[in-house]
PDBQT receptor file of N, H, CA, C and O in Angstrom, charges set to zero:
ATOM      1  N   UNK A   1     -90.522  34.775  56.207  1.00  0.00    +0.000 N 
ATOM      2  CA  UNK A   1     -89.662  34.861  57.629  1.00  0.00    +0.000 C 
ATOM      3  C   UNK A   1     -89.876  33.460  57.695  1.00  0.00    +0.000 C 
ATOM      4  O   UNK A   1     -90.814  32.809  57.236  1.00  0.00    +0.000 OA
ATOM      5  N   UNK A   2     -88.864  33.081  58.336  1.00  0.00    +0.000 N 
ATOM      6  H   UNK A   2     -88.102  33.610  58.709  1.00  0.00    +0.000 HD
ATOM      7  CA  UNK A   2     -88.745  32.040  59.084  1.00  0.00    +0.000 C 
ATOM      8  C   UNK A   2     -89.046  31.141  60.699  1.00  0.00    +0.000 C 
ATOM      9  O   UNK A   2     -88.472  31.383  61.760  1.00  0.00    +0.000 OA
ATOM     10  N   UNK A   3     -89.885  30.305  60.504  1.00  0.00    +0.000 N 
ATOM     11  H   UNK A   3     -90.351  30.109  59.641  1.00  0.00    +0.000 HD
ATOM     12  CA  UNK A   3     -90.473  29.979  62.069  1.00  0.00    +0.000 C 
ATOM     13  C   UNK A   3     -89.723  30.267  63.212  1.00  0.00    +0.000 C 
ATOM     14  O   UNK A   3     -90.162  30.703  64.277  1.00  0.00    +0.000 OA
ATOM     15  N   UNK A   4     -88.597  30.004  62.938  1.00  0.00    +0.000 N 
ATOM     16  H   UNK A   4     -88.240  29.650  62.073  1.00  0.00    +0.000 HD
ATOM     17  CA  UNK A   4     -87.426  30.326  64.792  1.00  0.00    +0.000 C 
ATOM     18  C   UNK A   4     -87.760  32.050  64.722  1.00  0.00    +0.000 C 
ATOM     19  O   UNK A   4     -88.311  32.624  65.661  1.00  0.00    +0.000 OA
ATOM     20  N   UNK A   5     -87.397  32.651  63.646  1.00  0.00    +0.000 N 
ATOM     21  H   UNK A   5     -86.949  32.184  62.884  1.00  0.00    +0.000 HD
ATOM     22  CA  UNK A   5     -87.757  34.359  63.842  1.00  0.00    +0.000 C 
ATOM     23  C   UNK A   5     -88.867  34.574  64.270  1.00  0.00    +0.000 C 
ATOM     24  O   UNK A   5     -88.889  35.470  65.115  1.00  0.00    +0.000 OA
ATOM     25  N   UNK A   6     -90.280  33.900  63.925  1.00  0.00    +0.000 N 
ATOM     26  H   UNK A   6     -90.263  33.173  63.239  1.00  0.00    +0.000 HD
ATOM     27  CA  UNK A   6     -91.183  34.300  64.426  1.00  0.00    +0.000 C 
ATOM     28  C   UNK A   6     -91.626  34.030  66.375  1.00  0.00    +0.000 C 
ATOM     29  O   UNK A   6     -92.249  34.471  67.340  1.00  0.00    +0.000 OA
ATOM     30  N   UNK A   7     -90.783  33.045  65.912  1.00  0.00    +0.000 N 
ATOM     31  H   UNK A   7     -90.277  32.686  65.128  1.00  0.00    +0.000 HD
ATOM     32  CA  UNK A   7     -90.925  31.944  67.537  1.00  0.00    +0.000 C 
ATOM     33  C   UNK A   7     -89.939  33.278  68.570  1.00  0.00    +0.000 C 
ATOM     34  O   UNK A   7     -90.238  33.359  69.761  1.00  0.00    +0.000 OA
ATOM     35  N   UNK A   8     -89.239  33.875  68.220  1.00  0.00    +0.000 N 
ATOM     36  H   UNK A   8     -88.996  33.809  67.252  1.00  0.00    +0.000 HD
ATOM     37  CA  UNK A   8     -88.548  34.656  69.391  1.00  0.00    +0.000 C 
ATOM     38  C   UNK A   8     -88.975  36.476  69.596  1.00  0.00    +0.000 C 
ATOM     39  O   UNK A   8     -88.544  37.415  70.265  1.00  0.00    +0.000 OA
ATOM     40  N   UNK A   9     -90.282  36.204  68.378  1.00  0.00    +0.000 N 
ATOM     41  H   UNK A   9     -90.632  35.441  67.835  1.00  0.00    +0.000 HD
ATOM     42  CA  UNK A   9     -90.501  37.473  68.658  1.00  0.00    +0.000 C 
ATOM     43  C   UNK A   9     -91.561  37.071  69.504  1.00  0.00    +0.000 C 
ATOM     44  O   UNK A   9     -92.357  36.133  69.532  1.00  0.00    +0.000 OA
ATOM     45  N   UNK A  10     -91.157  38.774  70.656  1.00  0.00    +0.000 N 
ATOM     46  H   UNK A  10     -90.510  39.537  70.633  1.00  0.00    +0.000 HD
ATOM     47  CA  UNK A  10     -92.180  38.638  71.764  1.00  0.00    +0.000 C 
ATOM     48  C   UNK A  10     -93.187  40.388  71.929  1.00  0.00    +0.000 C 
ATOM     49  O   UNK A  10     -92.806  41.481  72.347  1.00  0.00    +0.000 OA
ATOM     50  N   UNK A  11     -94.328  39.998  71.465  1.00  0.00    +0.000 N 
ATOM     51  H   UNK A  11     -94.637  39.110  71.125  1.00  0.00    +0.000 HD
ATOM     52  CA  UNK A  11     -95.534  41.641  72.031  1.00  0.00    +0.000 C 
ATOM     53  C   UNK A  11     -94.560  42.528  72.903  1.00  0.00    +0.000 C 
ATOM     54  O   UNK A  11     -93.970  41.986  73.837  1.00  0.00    +0.000 OA
ATOM     55  N   UNK A  12     -94.357  43.942  72.622  1.00  0.00    +0.000 N 
ATOM     56  H   UNK A  12     -94.837  44.382  71.863  1.00  0.00    +0.000 HD
ATOM     57  CA  UNK A  12     -93.511  44.417  73.421  1.00  0.00    +0.000 C 
ATOM     58  C   UNK A  12     -94.323  45.967  72.488  1.00  0.00    +0.000 C 
ATOM     59  O   UNK A  12     -94.722  45.987  71.323  1.00  0.00    +0.000 OA
ATOM     60  N   UNK A  13     -94.344  47.113  73.518  1.00  0.00    +0.000 N 
ATOM     61  H   UNK A  13     -94.019  47.097  74.464  1.00  0.00    +0.000 HD
ATOM     62  CA  UNK A  13     -94.471  48.838  73.575  1.00  0.00    +0.000 C 
ATOM     63  C   UNK A  13     -93.302  48.765  72.179  1.00  0.00    +0.000 C 
ATOM     64  O   UNK A  13     -93.483  49.209  71.045  1.00  0.00    +0.000 OA
ATOM     65  N   UNK A  14     -92.346  48.199  72.611  1.00  0.00    +0.000 N 
ATOM     66  H   UNK A  14     -92.199  47.838  73.532  1.00  0.00    +0.000 HD
ATOM     67  CA  UNK A  14     -91.013  49.073  72.138  1.00  0.00    +0.000 C 
ATOM     68  C   UNK A  14     -90.574  48.452  70.825  1.00  0.00    +0.000 C 
ATOM     69  O   UNK A  14     -89.926  49.084  69.991  1.00  0.00    +0.000 OA
ATOM     70  N   UNK A  15     -90.974  47.116  70.663  1.00  0.00    +0.000 N 
ATOM     71  H   UNK A  15     -91.501  46.602  71.341  1.00  0.00    +0.000 HD
ATOM     72  CA  UNK A  15     -90.976  46.566  69.657  1.00  0.00    +0.000 C 
ATOM     73  C   UNK A  15     -91.950  45.907  68.693  1.00  0.00    +0.000 C 
ATOM     74  O   UNK A  15     -92.193  44.705  68.803  1.00  0.00    +0.000 OA
ATOM     75  N   UNK A  16     -92.497  46.633  67.781  1.00  0.00    +0.000 N 
ATOM     76  H   UNK A  16     -92.299  47.609  67.692  1.00  0.00    +0.000 HD
ATOM     77  CA  UNK A  16     -93.799  46.176  66.999  1.00  0.00    +0.000 C 
ATOM     78  C   UNK A  16     -92.926  45.580  66.300  1.00  0.00    +0.000 C 
ATOM     79  O   UNK A  16     -91.739  45.847  66.112  1.00  0.00    +0.000 OA
ATOM     80  N   UNK A  17     -94.105  44.077  65.610  1.00  0.00    +0.000 N 
ATOM     81  H   UNK A  17     -95.069  43.860  65.763  1.00  0.00    +0.000 HD
ATOM     82  CA  UNK A  17     -93.999  43.132  64.332  1.00  0.00    +0.000 C 
ATOM     83  C   UNK A  17     -94.233  44.041  63.120  1.00  0.00    +0.000 C 
ATOM     84  O   UNK A  17     -94.907  45.067  63.033  1.00  0.00    +0.000 OA
ATOM     85  N   UNK A  18     -93.359  43.271  62.037  1.00  0.00    +0.000 N 
ATOM     86  H   UNK A  18     -92.811  42.438  62.108  1.00  0.00    +0.000 HD
ATOM     87  CA  UNK A  18     -93.713  44.249  61.443  1.00  0.00    +0.000 C 
ATOM     88  C   UNK A  18     -94.650  43.260  60.626  1.00  0.00    +0.000 C 
ATOM     89  O   UNK A  18     -94.761  42.068  60.915  1.00  0.00    +0.000 OA
ATOM     90  N   UNK A  19     -95.454  44.012  59.353  1.00  0.00    +0.000 N 
ATOM     91  H   UNK A  19     -95.364  44.980  59.119  1.00  0.00    +0.000 HD
ATOM     92  CA  UNK A  19     -96.480  43.894  58.549  1.00  0.00    +0.000 C 
ATOM     93  C   UNK A  19     -96.479  42.032  58.498  1.00  0.00    +0.000 C 
ATOM     94  O   UNK A  19     -97.335  41.498  59.203  1.00  0.00    +0.000 OA
ATOM     95  N   UNK A  20     -95.623  41.188  57.754  1.00  0.00    +0.000 N 
ATOM     96  H   UNK A  20     -94.927  41.621  57.182  1.00  0.00    +0.000 HD
ATOM     97  CA  UNK A  20     -95.290  40.091  57.334  1.00  0.00    +0.000 C 
ATOM     98  C   UNK A  20     -95.198  39.327  58.844  1.00  0.00    +0.000 C 
ATOM     99  O   UNK A  20     -96.016  38.409  58.795  1.00  0.00    +0.000 OA
ATOM    100  N   UNK A  21     -94.587  39.336  60.056  1.00  0.00    +0.000 N 
ATOM    101  H   UNK A  21     -93.922  40.083  60.097  1.00  0.00    +0.000 HD
ATOM    102  CA  UNK A  21     -95.500  38.704  60.989  1.00  0.00    +0.000 C 
ATOM    103  C   UNK A  21     -96.089  39.088  61.939  1.00  0.00    +0.000 C 
ATOM    104  O   UNK A  21     -95.977  38.826  63.137  1.00  0.00    +0.000 OA
ATOM    105  N   UNK A  22     -96.841  39.828  61.299  1.00  0.00    +0.000 N 
ATOM    106  H   UNK A  22     -96.932  40.040  60.326  1.00  0.00    +0.000 HD
ATOM    107  CA  UNK A  22     -98.431  40.024  62.105  1.00  0.00    +0.000 C 
ATOM    108  C   UNK A  22     -99.202  39.411  61.122  1.00  0.00    +0.000 C 
ATOM    109  O   UNK A  22    -100.130  38.990  61.812  1.00  0.00    +0.000 OA
ATOM    110  N   UNK A  23     -99.404  39.135  60.185  1.00  0.00    +0.000 N 
ATOM    111  H   UNK A  23     -98.650  39.478  59.624  1.00  0.00    +0.000 HD
ATOM    112  CA  UNK A  23     -99.791  38.694  58.982  1.00  0.00    +0.000 C 
ATOM    113  C   UNK A  23     -99.901  36.835  59.487  1.00  0.00    +0.000 C 
ATOM    114  O   UNK A  23    -100.752  35.946  59.522  1.00  0.00    +0.000 OA
ATOM    115  N   UNK A  24     -98.688  36.999  59.752  1.00  0.00    +0.000 N 
ATOM    116  H   UNK A  24     -97.997  37.721  59.723  1.00  0.00    +0.000 HD
ATOM    117  CA  UNK A  24     -97.989  34.999  60.307  1.00  0.00    +0.000 C 
ATOM    118  C   UNK A  24     -99.043  34.546  61.281  1.00  0.00    +0.000 C 
ATOM    119  O   UNK A  24     -99.998  33.782  61.139  1.00  0.00    +0.000 OA
ATOM    120  N   UNK A  25     -98.401  35.539  62.772  1.00  0.00    +0.000 N 
ATOM    121  H   UNK A  25     -97.625  36.159  62.888  1.00  0.00    +0.000 HD
ATOM    122  CA  UNK A  25     -99.367  35.574  63.964  1.00  0.00    +0.000 C 
ATOM    123  C   UNK A  25    -101.083  35.250  63.143  1.00  0.00    +0.000 C 
ATOM    124  O   UNK A  25    -101.645  34.255  63.602  1.00  0.00    +0.000 OA
ATOM    125  N   UNK A  26    -101.639  35.795  62.344  1.00  0.00    +0.000 N 
ATOM    126  H   UNK A  26    -101.183  36.603  61.971  1.00  0.00    +0.000 HD
ATOM    127  CA  UNK A  26    -102.757  36.123  62.407  1.00  0.00    +0.000 C 
ATOM    128  C   UNK A  26    -103.433  34.643  62.150  1.00  0.00    +0.000 C 
ATOM    129  O   UNK A  26    -104.384  34.051  62.659  1.00  0.00    +0.000 OA
ATOM    130  N   UNK A  27    -102.320  34.278  60.939  1.00  0.00    +0.000 N 
ATOM    131  H   UNK A  27    -101.547  34.759  60.525  1.00  0.00    +0.000 HD
ATOM    132  CA  UNK A  27    -102.859  33.282  60.060  1.00  0.00    +0.000 C 
ATOM    133  C   UNK A  27    -102.885  32.276  61.110  1.00  0.00    +0.000 C 
ATOM    134  O   UNK A  27    -103.947  31.660  61.197  1.00  0.00    +0.000 OA
ATOM    135  N   UNK A  28    -101.670  31.868  62.188  1.00  0.00    +0.000 N 
ATOM    136  H   UNK A  28    -100.807  32.369  62.118  1.00  0.00    +0.000 HD
ATOM    137  CA  UNK A  28    -101.831  30.800  62.893  1.00  0.00    +0.000 C 
ATOM    138  C   UNK A  28    -103.293  31.070  63.692  1.00  0.00    +0.000 C 
ATOM    139  O   UNK A  28    -104.295  30.357  63.684  1.00  0.00    +0.000 OA
ATOM    140  N   UNK A  29    -103.009  32.641  64.540  1.00  0.00    +0.000 N 
ATOM    141  H   UNK A  29    -102.194  33.220  64.547  1.00  0.00    +0.000 HD
ATOM    142  CA  UNK A  29    -104.445  32.046  65.155  1.00  0.00    +0.000 C 
ATOM    143  C   UNK A  29    -105.197  31.666  65.146  1.00  0.00    +0.000 C 
ATOM    144  O   UNK A  29    -105.797  30.879  65.878  1.00  0.00    +0.000 OA
ATOM    145  N   UNK A  30    -105.480  32.455  63.725  1.00  0.00    +0.000 N 
ATOM    146  H   UNK A  30    -104.993  33.095  63.130  1.00  0.00    +0.000 HD
ATOM    147  CA  UNK A  30    -106.754  32.117  62.747  1.00  0.00    +0.000 C 
ATOM    148  C   UNK A  30    -107.067  30.593  62.491  1.00  0.00    +0.000 C 
ATOM    149  O   UNK A  30    -108.228  30.183  62.484  1.00  0.00    +0.000 OA
ATOM    150  N   UNK A  31    -105.939  29.740  62.274  1.00  0.00    +0.000 N 
ATOM    151  H   UNK A  31    -104.996  30.073  62.279  1.00  0.00    +0.000 HD
ATOM    152  CA  UNK A  31    -105.712  28.378  61.969  1.00  0.00    +0.000 C 
ATOM    153  C   UNK A  31    -106.116  27.631  63.490  1.00  0.00    +0.000 C 
ATOM    154  O   UNK A  31    -106.641  26.532  63.668  1.00  0.00    +0.000 OA
ATOM    155  N   UNK A  32    -105.885  28.158  64.014  1.00  0.00    +0.000 N 
ATOM    156  H   UNK A  32    -105.459  29.051  63.869  1.00  0.00    +0.000 HD
ATOM    157  CA  UNK A  32    -105.862  27.700  65.608  1.00  0.00    +0.000 C 
ATOM    158  C   UNK A  32    -107.365  27.710  66.289  1.00  0.00    +0.000 C 
ATOM    159  O   UNK A  32    -107.896  26.898  67.046  1.00  0.00    +0.000 OA
ATOM    160  N   UNK A  33    -107.685  28.544  65.909  1.00  0.00    +0.000 N 
ATOM    161  H   UNK A  33    -107.253  29.205  65.295  1.00  0.00    +0.000 HD
ATOM    162  CA  UNK A  33    -109.429  29.088  66.316  1.00  0.00    +0.000 C 
ATOM    163  C   UNK A  33    -110.112  28.049  65.129  1.00  0.00    +0.000 C 
ATOM    164  O   UNK A  33    -111.040  27.350  65.535  1.00  0.00    +0.000 OA
ATOM    165  N   UNK A  34    -109.865  27.958  64.240  1.00  0.00    +0.000 N 
ATOM    166  H   UNK A  34    -109.110  28.526  63.911  1.00  0.00    +0.000 HD
ATOM    167  CA  UNK A  34    -110.450  27.150  63.059  1.00  0.00    +0.000 C 
ATOM    168  C   UNK A  34    -110.370  25.534  63.800  1.00  0.00    +0.000 C 
ATOM    169  O   UNK A  34    -111.290  25.032  64.446  1.00  0.00    +0.000 OA
ATOM    170  N   UNK A  35    -109.546  25.137  63.626  1.00  0.00    +0.000 N 
ATOM    171  H   UNK A  35    -108.800  25.544  63.101  1.00  0.00    +0.000 HD
ATOM    172  CA  UNK A  35    -109.393  24.063  64.340  1.00  0.00    +0.000 C 
ATOM    173  C   UNK A  35    -110.106  23.287  65.840  1.00  0.00    +0.000 C 
ATOM    174  O   UNK A  35    -110.427  22.120  66.065  1.00  0.00    +0.000 OA
ATOM    175  N   UNK A  36    -110.171  24.710  66.801  1.00  0.00    +0.000 N 
ATOM    176  H   UNK A  36    -109.910  25.658  66.618  1.00  0.00    +0.000 HD
ATOM    177  CA  UNK A  36    -110.660  24.325  68.080  1.00  0.00    +0.000 C 
ATOM    178  C   UNK A  36    -112.519  24.787  67.718  1.00  0.00    +0.000 C 
ATOM    179  O   UNK A  36    -113.395  24.350  68.464  1.00  0.00    +0.000 OA
ATOM    180  N   UNK A  37    -112.723  25.313  67.014  1.00  0.00    +0.000 N 
ATOM    181  H   UNK A  37    -112.011  25.668  66.408  1.00  0.00    +0.000 HD
ATOM    182  CA  UNK A  37    -113.752  25.388  66.632  1.00  0.00    +0.000 C 
ATOM    183  C   UNK A  37    -114.856  24.132  66.432  1.00  0.00    +0.000 C 
ATOM    184  O   UNK A  37    -115.892  23.816  67.016  1.00  0.00    +0.000 OA
ATOM    185  N   UNK A  38    -113.934  23.468  65.066  1.00  0.00    +0.000 N 
ATOM    186  H   UNK A  38    -113.092  23.725  64.591  1.00  0.00    +0.000 HD
ATOM    187  CA  UNK A  38    -114.580  22.567  64.472  1.00  0.00    +0.000 C 
ATOM    188  C   UNK A  38    -114.314  20.960  65.521  1.00  0.00    +0.000 C 
ATOM    189  O   UNK A  38    -114.922  19.900  65.371  1.00  0.00    +0.000 OA
ATOM    190  N   UNK A  39    -113.379  21.223  66.400  1.00  0.00    +0.000 N 
ATOM    191  H   UNK A  39    -112.884  22.083  66.522  1.00  0.00    +0.000 HD
ATOM    192  CA  UNK A  39    -113.620  19.781  67.426  1.00  0.00    +0.000 C 
ATOM    193  C   UNK A  39    -114.681  20.631  68.227  1.00  0.00    +0.000 C 
ATOM    194  O   UNK A  39    -115.717  19.971  68.149  1.00  0.00    +0.000 OA
ATOM    195  N   UNK A  40    -114.880  21.543  68.811  1.00  0.00    +0.000 N 
ATOM    196  H   UNK A  40    -114.038  22.079  68.875  1.00  0.00    +0.000 HD
ATOM    197  CA  UNK A  40    -115.724  22.014  69.593  1.00  0.00    +0.000 C 
ATOM    198  C   UNK A  40    -117.267  21.113  69.098  1.00  0.00    +0.000 C 
ATOM    199  O   UNK A  40    -117.840  20.150  69.608  1.00  0.00    +0.000 OA
ATOM    200  N   UNK A  41    -117.615  22.094  67.677  1.00  0.00    +0.000 N 
ATOM    201  H   UNK A  41    -117.150  22.876  67.262  1.00  0.00    +0.000 HD
ATOM    202  CA  UNK A  41    -118.846  21.318  67.283  1.00  0.00    +0.000 C 
ATOM    203  C   UNK A  41    -118.648  20.033  66.577  1.00  0.00    +0.000 C 
ATOM    204  O   UNK A  41    -119.738  19.635  66.167  1.00  0.00    +0.000 OA
ATOM    205  N   UNK A  42    -117.849  19.370  66.329  1.00  0.00    +0.000 N 
ATOM    206  H   UNK A  42    -116.964  19.693  66.663  1.00  0.00    +0.000 HD
ATOM    207  CA  UNK A  42    -117.999  17.445  66.805  1.00  0.00    +0.000 C 
ATOM    208  C   UNK A  42    -118.569  16.950  67.734  1.00  0.00    +0.000 C 
ATOM    209  O   UNK A  42    -119.420  16.069  67.613  1.00  0.00    +0.000 OA
ATOM    210  N   UNK A  43    -118.137  17.505  68.954  1.00  0.00    +0.000 N 
ATOM    211  H   UNK A  43    -117.445  18.220  69.052  1.00  0.00    +0.000 HD
ATOM    212  CA  UNK A  43    -117.984  16.921  70.411  1.00  0.00    +0.000 C 
ATOM    213  C   UNK A  43    -119.451  17.178  70.645  1.00  0.00    +0.000 C 
ATOM    214  O   UNK A  43    -120.223  16.269  70.950  1.00  0.00    +0.000 OA
ATOM    215  N   UNK A  44    -119.860  18.577  70.480  1.00  0.00    +0.000 N 
ATOM    216  H   UNK A  44    -119.233  19.315  70.232  1.00  0.00    +0.000 HD
ATOM    217  CA  UNK A  44    -121.234  18.926  70.492  1.00  0.00    +0.000 C 
ATOM    218  C   UNK A  44    -121.817  17.898  69.740  1.00  0.00    +0.000 C 
ATOM    219  O   UNK A  44    -122.577  17.183  70.394  1.00  0.00    +0.000 OA
ATOM    220  N   UNK A  45    -121.674  17.593  68.472  1.00  0.00    +0.000 N 
ATOM    221  H   UNK A  45    -121.057  18.173  67.940  1.00  0.00    +0.000 HD
ATOM    222  CA  UNK A  45    -122.807  16.751  67.462  1.00  0.00    +0.000 C 
ATOM    223  C   UNK A  45    -122.899  15.313  68.053  1.00  0.00    +0.000 C 
ATOM    224  O   UNK A  45    -123.916  14.706  68.388  1.00  0.00    +0.000 OA
ATOM    225  N   UNK A  46    -121.441  14.861  68.109  1.00  0.00    +0.000 N 
ATOM    226  H   UNK A  46    -120.615  15.355  67.837  1.00  0.00    +0.000 HD
ATOM    227  CA  UNK A  46    -121.454  13.749  68.435  1.00  0.00    +0.000 C 
ATOM    228  C   UNK A  46    -122.464  13.296  70.158  1.00  0.00    +0.000 C 
ATOM    229  O   UNK A  46    -123.120  12.283  70.403  1.00  0.00    +0.000 OA
ATOM    230  N   UNK A  47    -122.238  14.313  70.890  1.00  0.00    +0.000 N 
ATOM    231  H   UNK A  47    -121.705  15.136  70.691  1.00  0.00    +0.000 HD
ATOM    232  CA  UNK A  47    -123.127  13.951  72.214  1.00  0.00    +0.000 C 
ATOM    233  C   UNK A  47    -124.409  14.405  71.750  1.00  0.00    +0.000 C 
ATOM    234  O   UNK A  47    -125.313  13.731  72.245  1.00  0.00    +0.000 OA
ATOM    235  N   UNK A  48    -124.821  15.341  70.946  1.00  0.00    +0.000 N 
ATOM    236  H   UNK A  48    -124.087  15.888  70.544  1.00  0.00    +0.000 HD
ATOM    237  CA  UNK A  48    -126.253  14.926  70.538  1.00  0.00    +0.000 C 
ATOM    238  C   UNK A  48    -126.340  14.492  70.033  1.00  0.00    +0.000 C 
ATOM    239  O   UNK A  48    -127.478  14.735  69.631  1.00  0.00    +0.000 OA
ATOM    240  N   UNK A  49    -125.610  13.089  68.983  1.00  0.00    +0.000 N 
ATOM    241  H   UNK A  49    -124.686  12.892  69.310  1.00  0.00    +0.000 HD
ATOM    242  CA  UNK A  49    -126.336  12.049  68.282  1.00  0.00    +0.000 C 
ATOM    243  C   UNK A  49    -126.395  11.443  69.157  1.00  0.00    +0.000 C 
ATOM    244  O   UNK A  49    -127.332  10.652  69.046  1.00  0.00    +0.000 OA
ATOM    245  N   UNK A  50    -125.482  11.272  70.758  1.00  0.00    +0.000 N 
ATOM    246  H   UNK A  50    -124.721  11.914  70.848  1.00  0.00    +0.000 HD
ATOM    247  CA  UNK A  50    -125.228  10.052  71.526  1.00  0.00    +0.000 C 
ATOM    248  C   UNK A  50    -126.654  10.283  72.633  1.00  0.00    +0.000 C 
ATOM    249  O   UNK A  50    -126.970   9.403  73.434  1.00  0.00    +0.000 OA
ATOM    250  N   UNK A  51    -127.307  11.414  72.528  1.00  0.00    +0.000 N 
ATOM    251  H   UNK A  51    -127.050  12.129  71.877  1.00  0.00    +0.000 HD
ATOM    252  CA  UNK A  51    -128.039  11.591  73.675  1.00  0.00    +0.000 C 
ATOM    253  C   UNK A  51    -129.273  11.408  73.067  1.00  0.00    +0.000 C 
ATOM    254  O   UNK A  51    -130.288  11.287  73.753  1.00  0.00    +0.000 OA
ATOM    255  N   UNK A  52    -129.303  11.368  71.609  1.00  0.00    +0.000 N 
ATOM    256  H   UNK A  52    -128.479  11.466  71.052  1.00  0.00    +0.000 HD
ATOM    257  CA  UNK A  52    -130.979  11.146  70.659  1.00  0.00    +0.000 C 
ATOM    258  C   UNK A  52    -131.225   9.990  70.655  1.00  0.00    +0.000 C 
ATOM    259  O   UNK A  52    -132.389   9.604  70.546  1.00  0.00    +0.000 OA
ATOM    260  N   UNK A  53    -130.028   9.012  70.792  1.00  0.00    +0.000 N 
ATOM    261  H   UNK A  53    -129.083   9.326  70.881  1.00  0.00    +0.000 HD
ATOM    262  CA  UNK A  53    -130.373   7.368  70.903  1.00  0.00    +0.000 C 
ATOM    263  C   UNK A  53    -130.772   7.478  71.900  1.00  0.00    +0.000 C 
ATOM    264  O   UNK A  53    -131.997   7.589  71.836  1.00  0.00    +0.000 OA
ATOM    265  N   UNK A  54    -130.328   7.523  73.108  1.00  0.00    +0.000 N 
ATOM    266  H   UNK A  54    -129.333   7.432  73.160  1.00  0.00    +0.000 HD
ATOM    267  CA  UNK A  54    -130.411   7.627  74.188  1.00  0.00    +0.000 C 
ATOM    268  C   UNK A  54    -132.007   7.651  74.488  1.00  0.00    +0.000 C 
ATOM    269  O   UNK A  54    -132.514   6.683  75.055  1.00  0.00    +0.000 OA
ATOM    270  N   UNK A  55    -132.841   8.840  74.075  1.00  0.00    +0.000 N 
ATOM    271  H   UNK A  55    -132.428   9.625  73.614  1.00  0.00    +0.000 HD
ATOM    272  CA  UNK A  55    -134.282   9.006  74.042  1.00  0.00    +0.000 C 
ATOM    273  C   UNK A  55    -134.613   8.146  73.193  1.00  0.00    +0.000 C 
ATOM    274  O   UNK A  55    -135.441   7.426  73.751  1.00  0.00    +0.000 OA
ATOM    275  N   UNK A  56    -134.413   7.740  71.972  1.00  0.00    +0.000 N 
ATOM    276  H   UNK A  56    -133.740   8.325  71.519  1.00  0.00    +0.000 HD
ATOM    277  CA  UNK A  56    -135.052   6.883  71.094  1.00  0.00    +0.000 C 
ATOM    278  C   UNK A  56    -135.037   5.475  72.058  1.00  0.00    +0.000 C 
ATOM    279  O   UNK A  56    -136.073   4.906  72.404  1.00  0.00    +0.000 OA
ATOM    280  N   UNK A  57    -134.086   5.161  72.314  1.00  0.00    +0.000 N 
ATOM    281  H   UNK A  57    -133.245   5.623  72.033  1.00  0.00    +0.000 HD
ATOM    282  CA  UNK A  57    -134.095   3.955  73.048  1.00  0.00    +0.000 C 
ATOM    283  C   UNK A  57    -135.086   3.551  74.318  1.00  0.00    +0.000 C 
ATOM    284  O   UNK A  57    -135.648   2.521  74.690  1.00  0.00    +0.000 OA
ATOM    285  N   UNK A  58    -135.005   4.728  74.713  1.00  0.00    +0.000 N 
ATOM    286  H   UNK A  58    -134.549   5.565  74.411  1.00  0.00    +0.000 HD
ATOM    287  CA  UNK A  58    -135.821   4.993  76.160  1.00  0.00    +0.000 C 
ATOM    288  C   UNK A  58    -137.455   4.803  75.692  1.00  0.00    +0.000 C 
ATOM    289  O   UNK A  58    -138.311   4.192  76.332  1.00  0.00    +0.000 OA
ATOM    290  N   UNK A  59    -137.619   5.449  74.495  1.00  0.00    +0.000 N 
ATOM    291  H   UNK A  59    -136.924   5.946  73.975  1.00  0.00    +0.000 HD
ATOM    292  CA  UNK A  59    -139.077   5.554  74.131  1.00  0.00    +0.000 C 
ATOM    293  C   UNK A  59    -139.338   3.867  73.089  1.00  0.00    +0.000 C 
ATOM    294  O   UNK A  59    -140.514   3.554  72.904  1.00  0.00    +0.000 OA
ATOM    295  N   UNK A  60    -138.414   3.079  72.595  1.00  0.00    +0.000 N 
ATOM    296  H   UNK A  60    -137.458   3.334  72.745  1.00  0.00    +0.000 HD
ATOM    297  CA  UNK A  60    -139.136   2.603  72.456  1.00  0.00    +0.000 C 
ATOM    298  C   UNK A  60    -139.160   1.740  73.476  1.00  0.00    +0.000 C 
ATOM    299  O   UNK A  60    -139.861   0.767  73.198  1.00  0.00    +0.000 OA
ATOM    300  N   UNK A  61    -138.775   1.702  74.341  1.00  0.00    +0.000 N 
ATOM    301  H   UNK A  61    -138.205   2.492  74.567  1.00  0.00    +0.000 HD
ATOM    302  CA  UNK A  61    -138.718   0.363  74.990  1.00  0.00    +0.000 C 
ATOM    303  C   UNK A  61    -140.399   0.682  75.754  1.00  0.00    +0.000 C 
ATOM    304  O   UNK A  61    -141.224  -0.194  76.013  1.00  0.00    +0.000 OA
ATOM    305  N   UNK A  62    -140.579   2.342  76.017  1.00  0.00    +0.000 N 
ATOM    306  H   UNK A  62    -139.909   3.054  75.807  1.00  0.00    +0.000 HD
ATOM    307  CA  UNK A  62    -141.850   2.587  76.370  1.00  0.00    +0.000 C 
ATOM    308  C   UNK A  62    -142.504   1.851  75.731  1.00  0.00    +0.000 C 
ATOM    309  O   UNK A  62    -142.634   0.691  76.125  1.00  0.00    +0.000 OA
ATOM    310  N   UNK A  63    -143.068   2.247  74.646  1.00  0.00    +0.000 N 
ATOM    311  H   UNK A  63    -142.962   3.189  74.327  1.00  0.00    +0.000 HD
ATOM    312  CA  UNK A  63    -143.665   1.937  73.734  1.00  0.00    +0.000 C 
ATOM    313  C   UNK A  63    -144.005   0.196  73.271  1.00  0.00    +0.000 C 
ATOM    314  O   UNK A  63    -145.122  -0.231  72.979  1.00  0.00    +0.000 OA
ATOM    315  N   UNK A  64    -142.975  -0.454  73.298  1.00  0.00    +0.000 N 
ATOM    316  H   UNK A  64    -142.068  -0.107  73.536  1.00  0.00    +0.000 HD
ATOM    317  CA  UNK A  64    -143.069  -2.028  73.720  1.00  0.00    +0.000 C 
ATOM    318  C   UNK A  64    -143.491  -2.555  74.418  1.00  0.00    +0.000 C 
ATOM    319  O   UNK A  64    -144.144  -3.581  74.227  1.00  0.00    +0.000 OA
ATOM    320  N   UNK A  65    -143.227  -1.953  75.634  1.00  0.00    +0.000 N 
ATOM    321  H   UNK A  65    -142.696  -1.120  75.788  1.00  0.00    +0.000 HD
ATOM    322  CA  UNK A  65    -143.740  -2.562  76.941  1.00  0.00    +0.000 C 
ATOM    323  C   UNK A  65    -145.379  -2.813  77.110  1.00  0.00    +0.000 C 
ATOM    324  O   UNK A  65    -145.825  -3.301  78.149  1.00  0.00    +0.000 OA
TER     325      UNK A  65
């Protein structure tokens, strides 16, 4: 199935997708969900590392002062 055919398709009660179309749609949705989840997880852990570094710096200042 071509990408053009898939992009033309719209869900409607009178025209159901073929099994091939549905499989392709679900595959693309899963890929987008994985990418979105990875981006969110990466951002979460980056923020966590940043916060940890800030807390360590604060405690280091308290200990050495």
